[in-house]
C-alpha positions as CSV (number, residue, x, y, z in Angstrom):
1,X,-31.0,1.7,13.1
2,X,-28.1,1.4,10.7
3,X,-28.6,-0.4,7.4
4,X,-26.1,-1.4,4.7
5,X,-26.6,-2.1,1.0
6,X,-24.4,-3.5,-1.7
7,X,-24.3,-1.7,-5.1
8,X,-22.0,-1.2,-8.0
9,X,-19.3,1.4,-7.4
10,X,-16.7,2.9,-9.8
11,X,-13.2,3.7,-8.5
12,X,-10.1,4.9,-10.3
13,X,-6.5,3.8,-10.4
14,X,-3.5,5.0,-12.4
15,X,-0.7,3.1,-14.1
16,X,3.0,3.9,-15.0
17,X,4.0,1.7,-17.9
18,X,1.9,-0.5,-20.2
19,X,0.9,-4.1,-19.7
20,X,2.8,-6.4,-22.0
21,X,4.7,-9.7,-22.1
22,X,7.8,-7.7,-21.4
23,X,6.7,-6.7,-17.9
24,X,8.5,-8.7,-15.2
25,X,7.5,-6.8,-12.1
26,X,4.1,-5.5,-11.0
27,X,4.0,-2.9,-8.2
28,X,0.7,-2.1,-6.4
29,X,1.3,1.1,-4.5
30,X,-1.0,2.6,-2.0
31,X,-0.7,6.4,-1.2
32,X,-0.8,8.1,2.1
33,X,-3.5,10.2,3.8
34,X,-4.5,13.2,1.7
35,X,-2.7,12.1,-1.5
36,X,-4.1,11.6,-4.9
37,X,-3.0,8.6,-6.9
38,X,-2.3,10.5,-10.1
39,X,0.4,12.6,-8.3
40,X,1.7,9.9,-6.0
41,X,2.5,7.5,-8.9
42,X,4.9,10.1,-10.4
43,X,7.3,9.4,-7.6
44,X,7.9,5.9,-9.1
45,X,9.1,7.2,-12.4
46,X,12.5,5.6,-11.9
47,X,10.7,2.2,-12.3
48,X,9.3,3.0,-15.7
49,X,11.8,1.0,-17.6
50,X,9.6,-1.3,-19.7
51,X,10.0,-4.2,-17.2
52,X,8.1,-2.7,-14.3
53,X,4.4,-1.8,-14.3
54,X,3.3,0.4,-11.4
55,X,-0.4,0.5,-10.4
56,X,-1.7,3.1,-8.0
57,X,-5.3,2.7,-6.8
58,X,-6.8,5.7,-5.1
59,X,-8.5,5.8,-1.7
60,X,-12.3,5.5,-2.1
61,X,-13.1,8.7,-0.2
62,X,-12.0,12.2,-1.3
63,X,-12.2,15.5,0.6
64,X,-11.0,19.1,0.5
65,X,-7.7,19.4,2.3
66,X,-8.5,22.9,3.6
67,X,-12.0,24.2,4.0
68,X,-14.6,23.8,1.3
69,X,-12.6,24.3,-1.9
70,X,-9.1,24.1,-3.3
71,X,-6.8,21.0,-3.2
72,X,-8.4,17.6,-2.9
73,X,-7.0,14.5,-1.2
74,X,-8.1,11.0,-0.7
75,X,-8.2,8.7,2.3
76,X,-8.5,4.9,2.7
77,X,-10.5,5.0,5.8
78,X,-11.4,7.0,9.0
79,X,-12.7,5.8,12.3
80,X,-16.3,6.3,11.1
81,X,-17.6,3.1,9.3
82,X,-14.1,1.7,9.6
83,X,-14.8,-2.0,9.1
84,X,-17.0,-1.2,6.1
85,X,-14.3,1.0,4.5
86,X,-11.8,-1.8,5.0
87,X,-14.1,-4.3,3.4
88,X,-14.6,-2.0,0.5
89,X,-11.0,-1.2,-0.2
90,X,-9.9,-4.8,0.1
91,X,-12.4,-5.7,-2.6
92,X,-11.3,-2.8,-4.7
93,X,-7.6,-3.6,-4.5
94,X,-8.4,-7.3,-5.3
95,X,-10.4,-6.2,-8.4
96,X,-7.5,-4.0,-9.6
97,X,-4.9,-6.7,-9.2
98,X,-7.1,-9.3,-10.9
99,X,-7.7,-7.0,-13.9
100,X,-4.1,-6.1,-14.3
101,X,-2.7,-9.6,-13.9
102,X,-5.0,-10.8,-16.7
103,X,-2.9,-8.7,-19.0
104,X,0.5,-10.0,-17.9
105,X,2.5,-13.2,-18.0
106,X,1.8,-15.8,-15.3
107,X,5.3,-15.6,-13.8
108,X,5.1,-12.0,-12.9
109,X,6.7,-10.8,-9.6
110,X,4.4,-8.8,-7.4
111,X,5.5,-6.1,-5.0
112,X,2.9,-4.6,-2.5
113,X,3.9,-1.2,-1.4
114,X,2.3,1.2,1.1
115,X,3.3,4.7,2.1
116,X,2.1,6.1,5.5
117,X,-1.6,5.4,5.8
118,X,-1.2,3.2,2.7
119,X,1.1,0.9,4.7
120,X,-1.8,-0.2,6.9
121,X,-3.9,-0.5,3.8
122,X,-1.5,-2.7,1.9
123,X,-0.7,-4.8,5.0
124,X,-4.4,-5.7,5.4
125,X,-4.5,-6.5,1.7
126,X,-1.5,-8.8,2.0
127,X,-2.7,-10.5,5.2
128,X,-6.5,-10.7,4.7
129,X,-7.0,-11.6,1.1
130,X,-5.7,-14.4,-1.1
131,X,-3.7,-12.2,-3.4
132,X,-0.3,-13.7,-4.5
133,X,2.7,-11.5,-3.9
134,X,6.4,-11.8,-3.5
135,X,7.4,-8.9,-1.2
136,X,5.7,-6.3,1.0
137,X,7.2,-2.8,1.5
138,X,5.9,-0.6,4.3
139,X,7.3,2.9,3.9
140,X,6.9,5.6,6.6
141,X,4.1,3.5,8.1
142,X,3.5,0.4,10.2
143,X,1.4,-2.8,10.3
144,X,-2.0,-2.0,11.8
145,X,-2.3,-3.5,15.3
146,X,-5.5,-5.4,14.5
147,X,-4.4,-7.8,11.8
148,X,-5.9,-11.3,12.4
149,X,-2.8,-13.0,13.9
150,X,-3.1,-16.5,12.6
151,X,-4.1,-15.6,9.1
152,X,-1.6,-12.9,8.9
153,X,1.2,-15.1,10.1
154,X,0.4,-17.7,7.5
155,X,0.1,-15.2,4.7
156,X,3.4,-13.3,5.5
157,X,5.6,-16.3,6.1
158,X,8.3,-16.9,3.5
159,X,7.7,-13.4,2.1
160,X,10.2,-10.6,1.8
161,X,9.0,-7.8,4.1
162,X,10.7,-4.4,4.3
163,X,10.2,-1.5,6.6
164,X,11.6,1.7,5.2
165,X,11.6,5.1,7.0
166,X,13.4,8.4,7.3
167,X,15.4,9.1,10.4
168,X,13.7,12.5,10.7
169,X,10.1,11.3,10.2
170,X,8.0,13.3,12.8
171,X,5.3,10.7,12.8
172,X,7.5,7.8,13.8
173,X,7.9,8.4,17.5
174,X,9.7,6.0,19.9
175,X,6.3,4.6,20.8
176,X,5.3,4.0,17.2
177,X,8.6,2.3,16.5
178,X,8.2,0.0,19.5
179,X,4.6,-0.8,18.4
180,X,5.9,-1.8,15.0
181,X,8.5,-4.1,16.6
182,X,5.9,-5.7,18.9
183,X,3.5,-6.3,16.0
184,X,6.2,-7.9,13.9
185,X,7.0,-10.2,16.7
186,X,3.3,-11.2,17.1
187,X,3.2,-11.9,13.3
188,X,6.4,-14.0,13.6
189,X,8.2,-12.0,10.9
190,X,11.5,-10.1,10.9
191,X,11.2,-7.2,8.4
192,X,14.3,-6.0,6.6
193,X,14.8,-2.4,8.0
194,X,16.1,0.3,5.8
195,X,16.6,3.8,7.3
196,X,17.5,6.8,5.3
197,X,18.4,10.4,5.9
198,X,15.1,12.2,5.5
199,X,11.6,12.9,6.8
200,X,8.1,11.6,6.0
201,X,8.8,11.2,2.3
202,X,9.8,8.9,-0.5
203,X,13.5,8.7,-1.4
204,X,14.3,8.0,-5.0
205,X,17.7,6.6,-4.2
206,X,16.4,4.1,-1.7
207,X,13.5,3.2,-4.0
208,X,15.9,2.4,-6.8
209,X,17.3,-0.4,-4.6
210,X,14.1,-2.3,-5.1
211,X,14.1,-2.2,-8.9
């Protein structure tokens, strides 16, 4: 018989920029499968201008990318213990945002950003918690198909939602693209679509459009 227990858990996140009254934009960025936050956040260096604060939490589970040694990556969830993992990372992300917002002005603009697997993660955070945000950017990833429809619709209405992807992304098949379109219709939203010449990757030129 399976049992569960609540206990204190330490998790890490990284920042680009320093909290201050000069910060106008807070970005919460969720990495993809197998990434580490300390390296993922470096791709947002163009936003490090004194007005943006980028915060990159790290997936709560880490593993060796190949075999039993060498490079390590992190993941937000797998199919095993899936609902528990979702519950845990939603609480984690909320705690991070609450801690950071306490150091910033009350009129801060908040961008929620997810890359690849992180797109599903940040979508759930936007739709299933009470976090305040101004825009949601899904990059090389899609809405998860199991978002609670009513709550998600209410949370995402009147928000700026973007779907960004490379036209050579091997993970975005025609079926996946159609699935994203169908989910957006169910959520009653029309994401702004930005397509760039590239693969499953971030693009600094496109990213700068959001600064």
